[in-house]
C-alpha positions in Angstrom: 0.2 0.0 0.1 3.0 2.3 -0.8 2.8 5.6 -3.0 5.4 7.4 -5.1 5.3 10.6 -6.8 7.4 12.5 -9.3 7.5 16.1 -10.2 9.0 17.9 -13.5 8.9 17.3 -17.1 10.1 13.4 -17.7 9.6 12.0 -14.1 9.1 8.6 -13.1 7.0 7.0 -10.4 7.0 3.2 -9.3 5.1 1.8 -6.5 5.1 -1.7 -5.7 2.9 -4.1 -4.0 -0.9 -3.9 -4.0 -3.1 -1.0 -3.7 -0.6 1.4 -4.0 -0.4 4.8 -6.4 2.2 6.3 -8.5 1.7 9.8 -9.7 3.6 12.0 -12.1 2.5 15.8 -12.1 5.1 16.6 -14.8 4.7 16.4 -18.6 6.0 13.4 -20.5 6.2 11.2 -17.3 5.8 7.3 -16.9 4.6 5.5 -14.0 4.1 1.7 -13.0 2.1 0.0 -9.9 1.0 -3.4 -8.8 -1.9 -4.8 -9.1 -5.2 -3.1 -7.7 -3.4 0.2 -7.6 -3.9 3.5 -9.7 -1.4 5.3 -11.9 -2.0 9.1 -12.7 -0.3 11.0 -15.3 -0.1 14.6 -16.6 -0.6 15.3 -20.4 -1.1 18.4 -22.4 -4.4 18.5 -24.2 -3.6 20.9 -27.2 -7.1 21.0 -28.1 -8.1 22.6 -24.6 -4.7 24.4 -24.4 -4.1 22.9 -21.0 -2.6 20.5 -18.6 -4.7 17.7 -17.5 -4.5 14.7 -15.3 -5.6 11.4 -16.2 -5.8 8.0 -13.8 -6.3 4.8 -14.4 -6.6 1.3 -12.5 -4.2 -1.4 -12.4 -5.0 -5.0 -12.3 -7.5 -7.4 -14.0 -9.5 -5.9 -17.0 -7.4 -2.6 -16.4 -3.6 -1.7 -17.1 -1.1 -4.7 -16.3 0.9 -4.6 -13.1 4.5 -3.8 -13.1 4.5 -2.5 -16.4 5.7 1.0 -17.2 2.9 3.5 -18.9 2.6 7.0 -20.5 0.3 8.7 -22.2 -0.1 9.4 -25.8 -0.9 12.6 -27.6 -4.7 12.0 -27.0 -4.3 11.4 -23.2 -4.4 7.2 -23.7 -2.3 5.1 -21.6 0.2 3.3 -23.9 2.8 1.0 -22.7 6.2 2.7 -22.6 9.0 0.0 -23.5 
């Protein structure tokens, strides 16, 4: 049940274990977390001309646990290899 956060552009946050949170508040960040956790990332919404945060669940039926993710140009979570 840990948490990890990062600020600034291109930051990374990794939280291990179940029920954790990994959050990056700077643009172009990446994050990963264990099962039954949440990942939150910041992205630039060019259409609305503003930063936005998007969060997603990690676990069955959602994002893969212990896998790095980033947001694409549309604010969708994609694996970051």
